[in-house]
N, C-alpha and C positions, 0 to 999 in steps of 0.2 A: 490776336484781336480780342478786345474786351467785349464780352457778350453778356447780356442780361436775359435770364429766362423769366419772362413776365407771365407765363401761362398760369391760369387760375382754375384749378379743377373745381367742379361743383357737383352737387348731388340732386339737382332738380330733376323731376320726372321728364322723360323724353316724350315728345308729342307723338301722336299717331301719324303714320306715314301715308300720304295720299296714294291712291292706286297708280297715278301717272308719274310718281317720283321714283327714279331709279335708286336702288339701295345697294351699297357696296359693303355695308357693315351693319350689324344689328343696331348699333347706335347711329343716329343720323343728325343732320343739321337742319335747322329752319333757316331758309335762305332769305336774303334781303330783296325786297321790292322797292319801288319808288318811294312809298310812304315811309318805310323803315330807314332808307338811306337819308331822306330829308330829316327824319326825326333824330337819328343818331348825330347827324351833322349839327343840328340845332342844339342837342344836348351837350355836345363837346365843344361848341363854338368853332366849328370847322367851316372854313370857306375855301373852296378849291382855288389854287393859285396857278397862273401860267408859268411862273418862275420854276415851280417844281413839276410842271407838266402833268398836273392832276386832272384827270377826268374819271369819275367814279362810275363803274358799271352798276346799273340798278335793275337789271333784267335777270331773273332766276334761270330762264331757259338758256340764256347766253353762257352763264357760268357752268351750267350742266354740260352744254355742248363743248366748252373748252376742256373740262375735265375728261369727258369721254374721248375727245380727240387726242388728249395727251397720252392715252394708252398706259395709264399707271397700273402697277401691280400693288397688292396689299403691303409688300415689303419696301416699296419705294420711299425714299426720304426726299421731300420736295423743298426747293428754295423758291420763294415768291418774293419778287422785288416790287416795292411800291404797293403794298396791300390796301392802302387807303382805309376805308371804313370796314373792310372785311368781306365784301361780296364774294370774291373768288376764294378767299381763305376758308370761308364756311363750307364751300362746295368741295374743297380739297381735303378737309379734315377726315371725312369718312372714307376717302379713297386712298389714303397713304398712311404709312406707319408713323410719319412725323412731318411737320411742316415748319420750315424756318421762314418767318416773315421778316424781311429786311426793309425797314422803313426809316427814311431820313427825317421826316417830320416828327418832332418830339411829341406833339399833341396826339397825332394819330397813333404813334407807337404806344403811348400810354393808354389809349382808349381801347386798343384792339383786344387785349386779354379779357377785359370785361365783356366785350361783345361776344367773344367766343364762349365765355361762361354762360351768358344769357341765351344765346341761340343754339349752342351745341354743348350743353353741360356735361354730357358723358364723354366728350372728345376733347375738351379744352386742354387736357394735360398732354395732348399730342403737339401742342403749339409752343414754339419758342419765338419770341419777338426780339429782334435786335435793332436798336435805334442807331443806325449807322448809314452813311453814304455807301451805296452798293459798290462804288468804285474803290472802296477801301476794304472790302471783304477779302480776307486771305484764307480763312478756314472756318468751318462750321462743324459742330459736334451734336448729333451724329452726322457723318459725312453725307452730303446730298447726292442722290443719284439722278435727279431730274430737276429742271427749272421750268416752272409754269407761272407765267406772270403777264399782267397788263403793264408793260414797261412804260415808264415816263417817256413821252414822245421826244423830248428834247435831248435825251441821252441814251436812247434805246440801243443803238449800235455799239457804242463804247462799253456800255454796261454788259451787254451780252458777250462781247469778245473778252472783257476782263474776267467774267465769271468762268468762261470756258478755259482760260489760261490759269486762273487761280485755283480752280476746283477740279482737279483731274478725275475725281470720282463721278463727275456728271456724265451720264451715258446718253441722255436724250433730253428733249425739251419741246415746249410749245409756248410761244410768246405772241402777244398781240402788240403790234406797232402800226404806224401809218402804212397804208397799202403800198404807197410808193417805196417805202423802205423794205417791205416784204418782197416786192418785185426785184429790188436790187440785190437783196441777200440771197434770193433763190435763183438769180440769173446765172447762166452758163456762158462760157467763152463765145464771142461773136454777137452777143446781145447788145443792143444799144444802151441798156442800163447796167451792163456788167462793168464792175469797177472795183475800187479798193475794198469796200465792205464784202462784196461777193467773194473775192479771192481770199481775204483773211478768214472769213467764216469757213471756207472750203478747207483751210488748213486743219481745222478742228472737226468738221462735221459735214455730212451730206444733208442738204436742206431742201425743203419743198414747200410750196404754197398749200395752206390748209383751209382756205376759204375766207370770204369777206365777213366783216362785222358791221351791222348797220349803225349809223351815227346816233339814231334815236335811243340806243340802249345806254347811253352815257349821260351823266350829269356833271358839269354842264355839257351841252352838245358840242363836240369839237367841230372845227372848220375844215377838217380833212377826213378822208375815208380811212377806215382801219381794216386790218386783215390779220390772219393768223399764219405764223411760220412754224413749221415743225422741222426738227432736225434730229439726227442720230450721230453720236460720236463715232469717229473712225480714226485709224492710225494716220498720223501726219506723214508727209514725205520725209525722206532723210534731209537733215540740215539743221541749221540754227534758226529758230523762229524769228528772233530779233533781226538777224541779217536779211532773212527773206522778206520780212515786213518792210524793212527800210528800202529794199529794192522795189517792192510793189508800190510804195509811196512815190519813189522817184520815177518809175515807169509811167504811172498814171498822172503825174503832175503835168506832163505834156502829152496827153493821150492822143492828140491828133498827129503827132510826129511819129515817124518810124523810130524803132527802138535804138538804132545806131546813134542818131543825134540826141534823142531824148535821154539816153543814159550816159552821155559824155561826161557829165559832172560826177555821176556815180562811179564810173570806171576810171576817171582821170583824163580821158580824152575820147574822141569819137573812134579813133583807131583801136584803143584798148577795149572799148565797148563792143566793137565789131569782133574782136578776137574772142572775147568772152562768149558772145552770142554764138559764134561758129563752133566754139568748143562745146557749148551746150546743145548743139544741134538745132539752133533757132535761126531763122532767116533774119539777117540784120535789118531788113526793110519791113519786117512785120511790125504790127502795133501791139501795144500792151493788151488791148481787149481781146486778142486772139489767143493769149497764153493761158494755160491751166496752172493751177497751183504747183503741180509737179514740174512744169517748165520753169517757173520762177525759182523753185528750189534748186534745180540743176544749174540755172544761170547764176544764182548767188554763190554756189560752190565753185563756179568757174571764174569768179572775179579775180583779176590779176593782183 
């Protein structure tokens, strides 16, 4: 992957730290509030677009909360997708050894290093900005150990799954997406919202809800509720991921049907599907929403 390091170290004096501001490093960042966000947007000619799913956080307490909930260590290398104007980036810099900011918008990518130099002068050299679609990320150096991001809402799930697949060094993460998506990703078998995203994420990690985020902390204010999803990497079940994911897609394509008829196309016939299901120890009349990722892995291995 082509990557540009746009970090700009500076030597400006660091501001005094307010008593109520948590400190994770002797050097700290000055965080962005509503006035700073609007001023930066005007300076760089930035207008949030629905096409890129841009909603910028302008509340310092929210980004502090996100960083705290991410449970980072001083040695963590963080990848942040969609840093926007840098609200969360500035809160991450004091808490991690390095931050990779992956930004698809060229104007925002070009502006972020200067913002880091202005608001976190002693920490700006910890930042690498990569102007790239997150779905094309294949490697980052240094290798990231955590993802912490306000994910673009229109591509949040595919971006998260892609990063977990492409970056095996990722150990944990905390992402902000629509509350509805959080509920789906954190759902377990038997839940009404358990589906393809739930199962595919479970291949990589154990996930949990980490709390809601008010609409008022964003500019522009979104039309949906937001929430935080935390996850921890775990060993996947035995099997080929691509084959298992193809099975998951097939099973949930007709989720109201029993698996025997629903998987007839996948197996070649309903009878073949029943044979594979029985070989995997699964009731042929069960539905996809009752299976765990381990069940799907066994069934994929039993395909005739």
